[in-house]
N, C-alpha and C positions, 0 to 999 in steps of 0.2 A: 384831520384824522377823526374817524368815527369809531366809537367804541363798538357799536353794533356791527360794523364792517369786519371787525377783528374778533368778535365774540367766539366763533368756532375755533379759531387759532389759539386763543388763550384759555379755552375751557378747562383743559387738564390742569393748568397752573392755578386757575381759580378754584377748582375742586380741592386742590392741595392747600390753598390758602384757607378755604372753609374748614378743612380738617384741622389745620393748625389752630385756627381760632377756637374750634370746639375743644380740642385737647387743652388749650390754654385756659379756657373758661372752666373746664372740668377740674383741672389741677387747682386753680385759684379758689373755686368754690369749696372744694374739699379741704384745702389748707385753711380757709376762713372758718369752716365749720369746726375743725380741730382747734383752732386758735380760740374761738368762742367758747368751746367746751372747757378749755384750760382757764380762760379768764372768768367765766361765770361759775364754774363748778370746781375749779382747781383740779381737774382731771387731766392727767398726762395721756397723750396718745398711746394706745397699746402698740405692741410690736406689729400686729396685723394692720392696724391703721397706718402706722409709719411706713410699712412695706407698701401698702396701697398708694400712699402719697408719693413715694419714690417711684413706683411704677407709672403713676400718672405723669410725673415729670419726665420720665424716660419716653413715654408715649408722645408727649409734646415735643421733646427734643427731636425725635425721629421725624415728626411732621415738619418741623422747622427745616431740617436737612433736606427732606423731600421737596418742600416748597422752593428752597434756594436752588436746588438742582433743576427743577422744572423751569424756574425763572431764567437761569443761565442758558438753558437749552433754547427756550423761547427767544431770548435776546439774540442768540447766535442765528437762529432760523429766520426771525422776523422782528426786527427792532421796532417797527411800527406797532405790531401786536403787543410787544412787551410794554411799550409806552401806553397803549390803550388799556392794558391790564391795570397798570398802576394808576391811570386816570380813573378807571372804574373803582378800584379799591379806595382811592382817595375820596371820591364822591360818596361811596358807601360809608366810609368812616365818618365823614362830615355829617351825613344825614343821620347816622346812628349815634352821634356824640351825645345828644341830650338824653337818650335812653341809657347809654353807658354811664353817664354821670349820675343818673337817678338811682342806679343799682350799685354804684360804687366800683365799677370796673374801669 
C-alpha cells in the first residue's frame, strides 16, 4: 500500500486532522498561559479569559467530531485509503515527536 497512491482520497480527512491538531494546540497553549499567570503572579483567569478557554475547547471538540466522521466515511468508502491515512499520521507523529517533546506538547 502506498501513501502517495491514496493521498487524494484521504486529503479531506487529513485536513480535518490538521484542524484538530491546531485547535488542540491553541487550547493547550492558552490553558498553559493562564496556568502560568496563576502560578507566577497568583492571578486568576478573568471571566473573559475563562470564556475564551471554554470556546477553544469547544472548537477542538467540534474538530474531533469532524475528523472522526471523515475517518468513518473514508473507511467505508476505501479501507486502503483509511489505512494509508493512519500510516501517514503515524509517520508524521513519529517524525515530529522530538519537536513535541522539546516544547512540552
